[in-house]
C-alpha positions as CSV (number, residue, x, y, z in Angstrom):
1,M,-142.9,-89.2,-227.5
2,T,-141.5,-85.6,-227.2
3,S,-140.5,-83.5,-230.0
4,V,-137.4,-81.7,-229.5
5,I,-134.7,-79.6,-231.2
6,L,-131.1,-80.5,-230.8
7,G,-128.6,-78.0,-230.0
8,I,-124.7,-78.5,-230.2
9,D,-122.2,-76.3,-229.1
10,I,-118.5,-77.0,-229.9
11,G,-116.6,-74.9,-227.2
12,T,-113.1,-74.5,-226.4
13,S,-112.9,-77.0,-223.6
14,G,-115.9,-79.2,-224.2
15,C,-119.0,-79.9,-226.3
16,K,-122.5,-79.5,-224.9
17,A,-125.7,-81.0,-226.6
18,L,-129.1,-80.0,-225.5
19,L,-132.6,-81.3,-226.1
20,L,-135.0,-78.6,-226.2
21,D,-139.2,-79.1,-226.4
22,I,-141.0,-77.0,-228.2
23,D,-142.3,-74.9,-225.3
24,G,-139.0,-73.8,-224.5
25,N,-138.1,-76.3,-222.0
26,V,-134.7,-78.0,-221.4
27,V,-135.4,-81.9,-221.6
28,A,-131.8,-83.1,-221.1
29,S,-128.1,-82.0,-221.9
30,E,-124.8,-83.4,-221.7
31,T,-121.4,-82.1,-221.8
32,A,-118.1,-83.9,-223.1
33,T,-114.8,-82.4,-222.4
34,Y,-111.4,-82.4,-224.4
35,G,-108.2,-80.5,-224.3
36,L,-106.2,-78.2,-226.3
37,S,-102.9,-77.9,-227.3
38,Q,-100.3,-75.0,-226.6
39,P,-97.2,-75.7,-228.9
40,R,-95.4,-72.3,-228.2
41,P,-96.5,-69.4,-225.8
42,G,-99.3,-67.8,-227.4
43,W,-100.3,-70.3,-229.4
44,T,-103.6,-72.5,-229.2
45,E,-104.6,-75.5,-231.3
46,Q,-106.9,-78.2,-231.4
47,D,-107.5,-81.2,-233.3
48,P,-110.9,-81.3,-235.0
49,E,-111.6,-84.7,-234.2
50,L,-111.8,-83.8,-230.7
51,W,-114.7,-81.9,-231.3
52,I,-116.4,-84.6,-233.4
53,E,-115.9,-87.2,-230.8
54,G,-117.0,-85.0,-228.2
55,A,-120.3,-84.3,-230.1
56,R,-120.7,-87.7,-230.3
57,Q,-120.5,-88.4,-226.8
58,A,-122.5,-85.4,-225.9
59,V,-125.5,-86.3,-228.1
60,A,-125.4,-89.8,-227.1
61,G,-125.4,-88.8,-223.5
62,A,-128.4,-86.3,-223.9
63,L,-130.3,-88.9,-225.8
64,A,-129.8,-91.3,-223.1
65,K,-131.0,-89.2,-220.3
66,A,-134.0,-87.7,-222.6
67,G,-135.8,-91.2,-223.3
68,S,-138.2,-91.3,-226.1
69,V,-138.0,-88.1,-228.3
70,E,-138.3,-87.2,-231.8
71,I,-135.7,-84.8,-233.2
72,L,-137.1,-82.1,-235.3
73,A,-133.9,-80.0,-236.2
74,V,-130.5,-79.5,-235.1
75,G,-128.8,-75.9,-234.2
76,L,-125.2,-75.6,-234.3
77,S,-123.1,-73.2,-232.2
78,G,-119.3,-73.0,-231.6
79,Q,-116.0,-71.0,-230.6
80,M,-115.5,-68.4,-233.0
81,H,-113.0,-67.2,-235.4
82,G,-111.2,-70.7,-235.2
83,L,-109.3,-71.8,-238.6
84,T,-110.0,-75.4,-239.8
85,P,-108.0,-75.8,-242.9
86,L,-109.2,-78.7,-245.3
87,D,-107.7,-79.9,-248.4
88,A,-109.8,-80.6,-251.7
89,D,-110.8,-84.1,-250.5
90,R,-112.1,-81.9,-247.3
91,Q,-109.6,-83.7,-245.1
92,V,-108.0,-81.5,-242.2
93,L,-104.7,-80.1,-243.2
94,R,-103.4,-79.1,-239.6
95,P,-104.7,-78.8,-236.3
96,A,-107.2,-75.8,-236.1
97,I,-105.9,-72.5,-234.8
98,L,-108.1,-71.3,-232.2
99,W,-109.8,-67.8,-231.3
100,N,-107.5,-67.2,-228.6
101,D,-104.4,-67.8,-230.4
102,Q,-102.2,-64.9,-230.6
103,R,-99.4,-65.6,-233.3
104,N,-100.7,-63.5,-236.2
105,G,-100.2,-59.9,-234.9
106,A,-97.8,-59.3,-237.9
107,E,-100.3,-60.7,-240.5
108,C,-103.2,-58.5,-238.9
109,A,-101.1,-55.4,-239.4
110,A,-100.1,-56.0,-242.9
111,I,-103.7,-56.8,-243.7
112,T,-104.7,-53.3,-242.2
113,E,-102.1,-51.7,-244.0
114,A,-103.1,-53.3,-247.3
115,A,-106.5,-52.6,-246.9
116,G,-105.7,-48.6,-246.8
117,G,-105.4,-48.4,-243.1
118,I,-108.0,-48.8,-240.1
119,E,-110.4,-46.2,-241.8
120,A,-110.5,-48.3,-244.9
121,L,-110.8,-51.5,-243.1
122,L,-113.9,-50.2,-241.0
123,A,-115.3,-49.0,-244.1
124,A,-115.4,-52.2,-245.5
125,T,-116.3,-54.5,-242.8
126,N,-117.0,-52.3,-239.5
127,N,-114.3,-54.2,-237.8
128,R,-110.8,-54.3,-237.2
129,M,-108.7,-57.3,-238.1
130,L,-108.0,-58.3,-234.7
131,I,-105.6,-60.7,-233.8
132,G,-107.2,-64.3,-233.6
133,Y,-109.8,-63.4,-236.4
134,T,-109.7,-66.2,-239.1
135,G,-108.6,-63.6,-241.6
136,G,-105.3,-63.0,-240.0
137,K,-104.8,-66.8,-239.6
138,I,-105.0,-67.6,-243.4
139,A,-102.6,-64.6,-243.7
140,W,-100.3,-66.7,-241.4
141,M,-100.6,-70.2,-242.9
142,Q,-99.6,-68.4,-246.4
143,R,-96.7,-66.6,-245.0
144,H,-95.2,-69.4,-242.5
145,E,-96.7,-72.9,-243.8
146,G,-96.2,-72.7,-247.6
147,E,-96.5,-76.2,-248.3
148,I,-99.7,-76.7,-246.4
149,F,-101.3,-73.7,-247.6
150,A,-100.8,-75.0,-251.2
151,K,-103.2,-77.7,-250.2
152,L,-105.8,-75.4,-249.0
153,R,-109.1,-75.4,-250.7
154,H,-111.7,-74.6,-247.4
155,V,-111.6,-72.6,-244.5
156,L,-114.2,-73.5,-241.9
157,N,-114.9,-72.4,-238.2
158,P,-115.3,-74.9,-235.5
159,K,-119.1,-75.3,-236.0
160,D,-119.2,-75.4,-239.8
161,Y,-116.7,-78.5,-239.6
162,L,-119.0,-80.2,-237.4
163,R,-122.0,-79.4,-240.0
164,L,-119.9,-80.9,-242.9
165,R,-119.4,-84.1,-240.7
166,L,-123.2,-84.1,-240.1
167,T,-124.6,-83.1,-243.6
168,G,-121.7,-83.4,-246.0
169,E,-122.3,-79.6,-247.0
170,I,-120.0,-76.8,-246.7
171,A,-121.7,-73.6,-245.3
172,T,-121.5,-70.9,-242.8
173,E,-124.0,-68.0,-241.8
174,V,-123.6,-64.4,-241.1
175,S,-122.8,-64.3,-237.5
176,D,-119.7,-66.6,-237.6
177,A,-118.8,-65.0,-241.0
178,S,-118.7,-61.8,-239.1
179,G,-116.0,-62.9,-237.0
180,T,-113.5,-63.7,-239.9
181,G,-112.5,-60.0,-240.5
182,L,-113.4,-60.5,-244.1
183,F,-117.2,-59.9,-243.8
184,D,-119.4,-56.7,-244.6
185,V,-121.7,-56.9,-241.9
186,R,-123.7,-54.0,-243.0
187,A,-124.7,-55.8,-246.3
188,R,-124.4,-59.2,-244.7
189,R,-122.1,-60.6,-247.5
190,W,-118.3,-61.6,-247.7
191,A,-116.0,-58.2,-248.4
192,D,-114.8,-59.6,-251.8
193,A,-113.1,-56.3,-252.9
194,L,-111.3,-56.1,-249.4
195,A,-110.0,-59.8,-249.8
196,G,-108.7,-59.2,-253.0
197,R,-106.8,-56.2,-251.8
198,V,-105.2,-57.9,-249.1
199,G,-104.3,-61.1,-251.0
200,I,-106.8,-63.5,-249.5
201,D,-108.8,-65.9,-251.8
202,I,-112.2,-65.4,-250.9
203,G,-113.1,-68.7,-252.7
204,L,-111.7,-70.5,-249.7
205,L,-114.5,-69.3,-247.6
206,P,-118.0,-71.0,-247.5
207,P,-121.1,-69.9,-249.0
208,V,-122.8,-67.9,-246.2
209,H,-126.6,-67.9,-245.0
210,E,-128.8,-66.5,-242.6
211,S,-128.5,-68.2,-239.2
212,H,-132.1,-69.9,-238.9
213,V,-131.8,-71.0,-242.8
214,I,-131.5,-74.8,-243.0
215,T,-128.3,-75.5,-244.6
216,G,-128.5,-79.3,-245.0
217,R,-129.8,-82.4,-243.6
218,I,-128.1,-85.3,-241.8
219,D,-126.9,-87.6,-244.5
220,A,-125.9,-91.4,-244.1
221,Q,-122.6,-90.7,-243.1
222,G,-123.5,-88.1,-240.6
223,A,-126.5,-90.5,-239.3
224,A,-124.0,-93.3,-238.9
225,L,-121.4,-91.3,-236.9
226,F,-123.8,-89.5,-234.4
227,G,-126.4,-92.2,-234.3
228,L,-129.0,-89.8,-235.4
229,P,-131.9,-90.5,-238.0
230,A,-130.9,-89.1,-241.7
231,G,-133.0,-86.4,-243.1
232,I,-133.0,-84.1,-239.9
233,P,-132.6,-80.3,-241.1
234,V,-129.7,-78.6,-239.6
235,A,-129.9,-74.9,-239.3
236,G,-127.2,-72.5,-240.0
237,G,-126.6,-71.9,-236.2
238,G,-124.4,-69.2,-234.9
239,G,-121.1,-68.3,-233.2
240,D,-121.0,-69.1,-229.5
241,S,-120.5,-65.1,-228.4
242,V,-123.6,-64.1,-230.7
243,I,-126.2,-66.7,-230.3
244,Q,-125.8,-66.7,-226.4
245,T,-127.6,-63.4,-226.6
246,I,-130.8,-64.8,-228.1
247,G,-130.4,-67.6,-225.6
248,S,-130.5,-65.1,-222.7
249,G,-133.5,-63.3,-224.5
250,V,-131.5,-60.3,-225.3
251,I,-133.0,-58.8,-228.3
252,A,-134.4,-55.4,-227.5
253,P,-132.8,-52.1,-227.0
254,G,-131.8,-51.4,-223.3
255,E,-131.0,-55.0,-222.4
256,L,-127.3,-56.1,-222.1
257,Q,-125.7,-59.6,-221.8
258,T,-122.9,-60.8,-220.1
259,T,-120.9,-63.8,-220.2
260,I,-118.4,-65.2,-217.8
261,G,-117.0,-68.2,-219.5
262,T,-113.3,-68.8,-220.3
263,A,-113.5,-65.3,-222.1
264,G,-115.6,-62.3,-220.8
265,I,-118.5,-60.7,-223.4
266,L,-120.7,-57.7,-222.8
267,A,-123.3,-57.8,-225.7
268,A,-126.3,-55.9,-226.8
269,A,-128.7,-56.4,-229.9
270,L,-128.8,-53.5,-232.5
271,D,-131.9,-52.6,-235.0
272,T,-129.4,-51.1,-237.3
273,P,-125.6,-51.6,-238.0
274,Q,-124.1,-48.9,-235.7
275,P,-120.8,-47.4,-236.8
276,N,-117.7,-48.8,-234.9
277,P,-115.6,-45.9,-234.0
278,D,-111.8,-46.7,-234.0
279,G,-113.2,-50.6,-234.4
280,R,-112.5,-51.4,-230.6
281,L,-115.7,-53.0,-230.5
282,Q,-117.1,-55.8,-232.4
283,V,-120.2,-55.0,-234.7
284,F,-121.2,-58.4,-236.2
285,C,-124.6,-59.8,-237.8
286,N,-127.4,-61.1,-235.4
287,V,-128.5,-64.5,-235.6
288,V,-131.9,-62.5,-236.2
289,P,-132.2,-61.5,-240.0
290,D,-132.9,-57.9,-239.4
291,K,-130.7,-57.1,-236.4
292,W,-127.0,-56.8,-235.6
293,H,-125.0,-57.6,-232.6
294,C,-122.5,-55.3,-230.4
295,M,-120.0,-56.9,-228.2
296,G,-116.9,-56.5,-226.4
297,V,-114.7,-59.5,-225.7
298,S,-112.1,-59.9,-223.0
299,L,-110.0,-62.8,-223.4
300,N,-109.9,-63.2,-219.7
301,A,-113.0,-64.1,-217.5
302,G,-113.6,-67.5,-216.1
303,G,-109.9,-68.2,-217.1
304,A,-108.7,-65.7,-214.7
305,M,-110.4,-67.5,-212.0
306,G,-109.2,-71.0,-213.0
307,W,-105.9,-69.6,-213.0
308,F,-106.2,-68.1,-209.6
309,R,-107.7,-71.7,-208.4
310,D,-104.7,-73.5,-209.6
311,C,-102.5,-71.0,-207.9
312,L,-103.9,-71.9,-204.6
313,A,-103.4,-75.8,-205.0
314,A,-102.3,-76.6,-201.5
315,G,-98.5,-77.3,-201.0
316,F,-97.7,-77.0,-204.9
317,G,-97.4,-80.9,-204.6
318,G,-100.5,-82.2,-206.8
319,A,-103.1,-81.5,-204.2
320,A,-106.5,-80.8,-205.4
321,A,-106.9,-77.1,-206.1
322,P,-110.0,-75.5,-204.1
323,S,-113.6,-75.7,-205.7
324,F,-114.8,-72.3,-207.2
325,D,-117.5,-72.3,-204.9
326,S,-115.1,-72.3,-201.7
327,I,-113.3,-69.2,-203.5
328,V,-116.4,-67.3,-204.0
329,A,-117.4,-68.3,-200.4
330,A,-114.0,-66.5,-199.4
331,A,-114.5,-63.7,-201.6
332,S,-117.9,-62.8,-200.0
333,R,-115.9,-62.1,-196.8
334,S,-114.3,-59.1,-198.5
335,P,-115.9,-55.9,-199.0
336,A,-116.9,-54.2,-202.2
337,G,-113.4,-52.7,-203.5
338,A,-111.7,-55.7,-202.0
339,R,-110.0,-53.0,-199.5
340,G,-108.3,-51.1,-202.2
341,L,-107.0,-53.8,-204.2
342,L,-107.5,-54.0,-208.1
343,F,-106.9,-56.6,-210.5
344,L,-106.2,-56.4,-213.9
345,P,-107.1,-59.7,-215.7
346,Y,-105.2,-59.3,-218.9
347,L,-103.6,-63.1,-218.2
348,N,-103.7,-63.9,-221.9
349,G,-103.0,-60.5,-223.6
350,E,-106.4,-58.5,-224.1
351,R,-108.7,-57.9,-227.0
352,C,-111.3,-55.4,-226.0
353,P,-110.9,-52.6,-224.7
354,H,-107.5,-52.9,-225.4
355,P,-106.4,-55.0,-228.3
356,D,-103.0,-55.8,-227.3
357,P,-101.4,-59.3,-227.3
358,D,-98.6,-58.0,-224.9
359,A,-101.3,-56.9,-222.0
360,R,-100.6,-58.6,-218.8
361,G,-102.2,-59.2,-215.6
362,A,-101.5,-57.4,-212.3
363,F,-102.7,-56.8,-208.9
364,I,-102.3,-53.2,-207.9
365,G,-102.8,-52.0,-204.4
366,L,-101.7,-55.1,-202.8
367,T,-100.5,-54.8,-199.0
368,S,-99.7,-56.9,-195.9
369,R,-103.2,-56.4,-194.9
370,H,-104.7,-58.2,-197.9
371,G,-105.7,-61.8,-197.3
372,R,-107.0,-64.6,-199.7
373,A,-110.5,-63.4,-199.5
374,D,-109.6,-60.0,-200.6
375,I,-107.4,-61.3,-203.5
376,A,-110.2,-63.6,-204.4
377,R,-112.8,-60.7,-204.5
378,S,-110.3,-58.7,-206.7
379,V,-110.0,-61.1,-208.9
380,M,-113.9,-61.3,-209.4
381,E,-114.1,-57.5,-209.6
382,G,-111.3,-57.4,-212.2
383,V,-113.5,-59.2,-214.8
384,V,-116.5,-56.9,-214.0
385,H,-114.3,-54.0,-214.1
386,A,-113.3,-55.2,-217.8
387,F,-117.2,-55.3,-218.6
388,R,-117.6,-51.9,-217.7
389,D,-114.7,-50.6,-219.4
390,M,-116.3,-52.0,-222.7
391,Y,-119.8,-50.4,-221.5
392,A,-118.0,-47.2,-221.8
393,L,-117.1,-47.6,-225.4
394,M,-120.7,-48.7,-226.1
395,Q,-122.7,-45.7,-224.6
396,P,-121.2,-43.1,-227.2
397,I,-123.2,-45.3,-230.0
398,G,-126.4,-45.2,-228.1
399,I,-126.2,-48.4,-226.4
400,T,-127.9,-48.4,-222.8
401,G,-128.4,-50.9,-220.1
402,A,-131.4,-50.8,-218.1
403,I,-131.1,-54.6,-217.1
404,V,-128.1,-57.0,-217.4
405,K,-128.9,-60.7,-218.5
406,A,-125.9,-62.8,-217.1
407,S,-124.8,-66.2,-218.3
408,G,-122.0,-68.4,-218.5
409,G,-120.5,-70.5,-216.0
410,G,-119.9,-67.3,-213.8
411,A,-123.4,-66.5,-213.6
412,R,-124.0,-69.4,-211.1
413,A,-122.1,-67.4,-208.6
414,P,-124.9,-64.7,-206.8
415,L,-121.6,-62.9,-205.6
416,W,-120.6,-62.4,-209.4
417,R,-123.9,-61.5,-210.0
418,Q,-124.4,-58.8,-207.2
419,I,-121.0,-57.3,-208.3
420,Q,-122.2,-56.5,-211.8
421,A,-125.7,-55.3,-210.2
422,D,-123.6,-52.9,-208.0
423,M,-121.0,-52.0,-210.9
424,F,-123.6,-51.3,-213.4
425,G,-126.2,-49.7,-211.3
426,C,-129.0,-52.0,-212.5
427,D,-130.7,-55.2,-212.1
428,V,-129.0,-58.5,-213.1
429,V,-131.3,-61.6,-213.9
430,T,-130.7,-65.1,-214.9
431,T,-132.9,-66.8,-217.4
432,E,-133.8,-70.2,-217.8
433,G,-131.7,-72.1,-220.4
434,A,-128.9,-69.3,-220.2
435,A,-127.0,-71.5,-218.1
436,E,-126.8,-74.2,-220.5
437,G,-124.6,-71.5,-222.9
438,A,-124.8,-71.4,-226.6
439,A,-126.4,-74.9,-227.0
440,F,-129.6,-73.5,-226.1
441,G,-129.3,-70.5,-228.3
442,A,-128.6,-73.0,-231.1
443,A,-131.8,-74.7,-230.6
444,L,-133.8,-71.9,-230.6
445,V,-132.3,-70.5,-233.5
446,A,-133.1,-73.9,-235.4
447,G,-136.7,-73.8,-234.0
448,I,-136.9,-70.4,-235.9
449,G,-135.9,-72.2,-238.9
450,I,-138.4,-74.8,-239.0
451,G,-141.3,-72.5,-237.9
452,V,-141.5,-73.5,-234.3
453,W,-141.3,-70.0,-233.3
454,P,-142.1,-67.3,-236.1
455,D,-139.2,-64.8,-235.2
456,G,-136.5,-63.7,-232.7
457,A,-138.6,-62.1,-230.6
458,A,-140.9,-65.2,-229.9
459,A,-138.0,-67.1,-229.6
460,A,-136.5,-65.0,-227.0
461,S,-139.7,-65.0,-224.9
462,A,-138.8,-68.7,-224.0
463,C,-136.0,-67.3,-221.8
464,R,-137.9,-67.0,-218.5
465,E,-136.2,-65.2,-215.6
466,L,-134.9,-67.3,-212.9
467,T,-132.8,-65.2,-210.2
468,R,-132.5,-61.4,-210.0
469,E,-129.9,-59.2,-208.1
470,R,-130.8,-55.5,-207.1
471,P,-127.8,-52.8,-206.7
472,Q,-127.1,-52.3,-202.8
473,G,-126.4,-49.9,-200.5
474,D,-122.9,-47.7,-201.2
475,A,-121.3,-50.4,-203.3
476,G,-122.0,-48.5,-206.5
477,R,-120.0,-45.5,-205.2
478,V,-117.1,-47.6,-204.3
479,Y,-117.2,-49.3,-207.7
480,D,-117.2,-45.8,-209.2
481,R,-114.2,-44.7,-207.8
482,A,-112.6,-48.3,-208.4
483,N,-113.2,-48.3,-212.0
484,A,-112.0,-44.6,-212.8
485,I,-108.8,-46.1,-211.2
486,F,-109.1,-49.4,-213.2
487,R,-109.3,-47.4,-216.3
488,S,-106.1,-45.5,-215.8
489,L,-104.0,-48.3,-215.1
490,Y,-103.7,-49.9,-218.5
491,P,-102.6,-46.7,-220.3
492,A,-100.0,-46.3,-217.3
493,L,-98.6,-50.0,-217.5
494,Q,-98.7,-50.5,-221.5
495,E,-95.2,-49.9,-222.1
496,S,-93.8,-52.0,-219.1
497,F,-95.9,-54.8,-220.5
498,A,-94.5,-54.5,-223.7
499,A,-91.0,-54.7,-222.3
500,L,-91.9,-57.5,-220.1
501,G,-92.3,-59.7,-223.2
502,D,-88.9,-59.5,-224.4
503,P,-87.6,-63.0,-225.1
504,L,-84.7,-62.5,-223.0
505,F,-87.1,-63.3,-219.9
506,E,-88.1,-66.5,-221.6
507,E,-84.5,-67.4,-222.6
508,A,-83.5,-66.9,-219.0
509,S,-86.3,-69.4,-217.6
510,H,-84.3,-72.1,-219.3
511,V,-80.9,-71.4,-218.0
């Protein structure tokens, strides 16, 4: 019988369950998909029961593939910042408000003002109260859903709701807590004084632990629901954007990680909690106790490619959209720089480097000589230009990239990896397990929790190299020039983006 660790990741579009043996090999994995709701423009919600059913299906599928295994521990990960509101009986009060929801701009501004301004807020948490963070969602509920808010007793992030259903325990850990905007990442504890100043009851938030700590064991209800033996330890886990770094083997200075999933993430591990001037980056607690995590998050990466694919659906009459592989193959026929075509990928507003819910996508430089191949390549390059924008913010605080470790669905495309190598001017590698996403990192962290690996560095060594792309030819010079133009475009268009958000245009669409 093979001894394994079960990693479960509650994603935005599906749940992945993964079984990892004690040598760091993936034994089996399974993904179950689900949908989300967008009841109004800029709103994204999800029924938490979808996560539970998705986890049940994914765990059952992975176990069916694996055969005879002994589960040593369970590690959890999930989409960050989501507000899952529970009443005193731990029942869900309304659909969860997700990480990419844009409704709470006014509340985030009010929290910043009540905190004493952006400098005071950064002093308390080292992070802005970004739109989408859990703290702003709590304030939004308090202001707009008073009857529901009066019943609110617990606020959990998605993976922590799964923990509750597995173990009966209410808990979180330092990486997901960092993404609430109410956490002192330097001291690795809730920012109680800040919460009091801004009028949020810190008692709504769960006890917080280091990520590898065992926070509960599967109870009788969890065992019956998920088909797992009772008593298996469940580790704290981590928010997906953070835990994916250890899942790619990123643990030392000089290493960068890029993730092209629905969102785009550029991340690095830190030995100390570096200051975050003006708060445009995110400095969180790492899933390793003596480290921190710096990242920039774009709301638009693989999601931009998905939008483009849907736009290419033949005939606009319901025919199937082209595959991602066919789009990438077309893009490979266009040269670096897409013949002078740039794409701003801000289709759902933006977080970093421009915290602006009104930001919009744009093609700049389009001419009659551009074809689908150029447009496809510009979409792919636009995502990487956004990464390089983030990197420009990281360099002044001492973060350098001697190597990039690519992850997420976009890392499967050699062209996207090559664009990164040429744009960053360094090798880009993929590692074993990184393609599995945050579930792989969750299993590693749980392994640390039960002593399979003594520390984060040892766990990261399980991430063996699979592919490597190196910078080629003159592409870097082309991208340097293109990126300088790219970085000038958002400031030039910012006022126009805001003006195009006038409700007049929405009203006109219904005439």
